[in-house]
N, C-alpha and C positions, 0 to 999 in steps of 0.2 A: 303667517308660513315660512319658514324656515327651505331656502331654495334647494333644490335636489345635490349632493354634490358637493354641498358644505360643510361647514365645522360641526354638524349635528351626526355627522356619520364617519368624523375623522375615529373618534373614539373608540367607535364598536372595529375601526380597522389596525387600529391600533393594539388593544384586546386583542385582535386575531392575529397578529403578525406575535405579539408578544408570546401566544397561548405555542403558535408556530415556530415558534424558537424553544421556547420552555420544551415542547415534545422531542426534535430534534436534540437536543443538548441531553436530555435523557435518554434517548438515544442512542447516544453514543454512549453514555455510561454500561449503560445496559448489555451494548453489545459488545463490547469494549469486554466486559466481563463473562456475558457469558455466549460471549459467541453471536451467529447467525439464528443460532434459537431460541432469543427471544422475543418474545410475545406481545402484541401490543398490552396484552394485559399491564405485562410487567412495564412495558414503558410507561403506561398512563399514571401506576402507583407511582415508579422514580419523577413524574413529574407535577402530580402531585394533579391529575384535570382528571374527569369520567372519561371510560375507555371508549365512550362515544365521541370525545372530542377529538382521538387520536382517530380513529377511524373515519371523521368528514374530514380533516387534513390529511389523512394517507389512508386512502381504504384501501390500497395491498400493502403490504411488509415488502416488498421489492420496490416500492417508492421512496421509503426513508432509506432501505439501504442503497439507493441510487445516490439518495440525499447527502446522503455523507461522505461515499466514499468519493464524490465528486471534490468535497471537504478536504478528503485526506489528498488526494490528489496534488489537489491547490499549497497543503503545507509541504508533501513530497515536492513538488515543483519548488518552490519559496529554500527551503534545503538543497535539493543540488545546487539551485541559482548562487549559491554560496560557496557550497564547494566545487565551486565552474572558479567563485572571485577570489579562494586562495591564494595570494602568492607563491605558493607551498604545491604544483603541481598532483604530488605522491600522497600528501594531506589533503589536498582534497580527493582522489580517489580514494582515498583511506576513510573520509567525513562523511562521502553519500555513500561506499556499502556499508558501511557501519552503523551512518542514522536507520538507513532502510532498514535493517535489521532488527533494530531498534524500537521500532513504529511498531513490527510485527508483532516484535515480544513483548510491547504492551498495548496492544491492540489486538483481542482476540478474532473477532468480524474479520480485521484487515488480513491475518491471516488466515483465513477461513475461505473470503474471496482470492486470494492470491494461490491458494494451494486448493481452491476449488474446482468446482463443475462447470458447466459449460458455459452458463451466465458470466460464471465468475472469468472464465478465460475469453471472454468478450469484453467485461471490463479490464482485465489487463488490461487487455491486445490495443484496446484506447488509449489508456493510459500510458501507453507505453510509446503511442506514436507523438504525445504531448512530451513525455519526455526524452525519447530519441535524442532528439537537434543539442540538446543544455547536455544527457548524459556523454553522447558522442564528442563533445567540445573535452569534456575530464576527460575521457580515457585519451584521445587524442594529444592533450595538450602532455601528458605523463607519459607518454612515450615521445614525443621528442624531447621531454625534460631527459631522455635517458633511464628512465626512474621502471617504468610499465614495462615489461620485456614486449619485445617486437610484435612478435606472432601470438594473441593475447585479438581479441578480438569481441564486438558489440555483446554480443550474441552469448558470448560462455559466461558474460555476469548474470542474467539470467538463471541461468541453470544453477550456477554457485552458490547463488542466490538463493535456492531453492536446495539444495542439496542441504546447505547451513537451518532455511529454514523444519525441512523435514527432521533434524538433529534438536532444532528447538522444540518442536510441536512432539515427540517421542517421548524426550524427556523428560516436558512437563513441570509438575512442581518436583518433580524430585531432585535435577537437577537445573533449574531456570537462566542459569546460565553457561551453560557448558557450549552454548555456540558463540561463545564470545573466544573461546580455547581453540574452536573449528573455525572460527573465522583469522584468529592470526597465525594458523597455520598457511590459509587459502591466503593471508596475503604476503606469505614471508615466498609463496609459490607464485606470485603474480611477479613480481619484485624481479628488474631486469638481469641486475647480478646472480639469482638464485640460478638462472634456465641454467638448466644442464642438458636436460631433455628435448630431443624437437618435440609439437604438440603435431600429434597424428592421432585420429584423422583431422580433416580440413575443417575448419568450424561453421557447424551450422547456419544455414543462412534466416529471414526472418519468417516464412511459410513453415520452415522446419521447426522453426519454433514454437507457434503456433500451436500443432500439429502438438509438441512435445508436448505444451501446457495442458491443451486439453486431454490429450490422452492420459496422463497424471492425475487429472478432475475425476473422470469417468471411472481410472482403478480406485480411487477412493470413495465413493460415491458405490460402488460395488462390496468396499469391505465394508 
């Protein structure tokens, strides 16, 4: 008799983990292409497994979305850390802002979460807590170097990215890269040497930012 928990059940566990990873990879492809409307059936077809297998591993689609969003946040964190380590503080800021927009433009689900409803706002707020120390360092380095205008605050950046993401979403396939033009205009406006107008009113705080993002998500749902 083979003792429980030994070699006899390891292949089963390995197969189950392979199926889980296959499902997650399929969900990543489906959600990136179709957004959060992608279904368990779509994911099962992409993964080459039965839909029952998908439901057993992830009974609720929200579980899949959470798992993939955590993965994307890890990728964003890695990109932010690389930007923070750039010898050129201004280029580090540019790398982060452009990199964020590229991720959203290539991943429809990520864009929908960032621009989405209440659950999306909660995910984004939690992710922001993890990223604030890194991004705050990127911003401060650029200010200290005299590259970023001194009156720009950390809470300005999500609002600017919201505006550019909205442009990207509205342009769709008709002008998929027009957001890059908008980004370049924004980047020039962020430069210290370009500062002409005083930024008024004062920047919003974190609590106000959460309200703004939640309000935007609610407006999208109504629309």
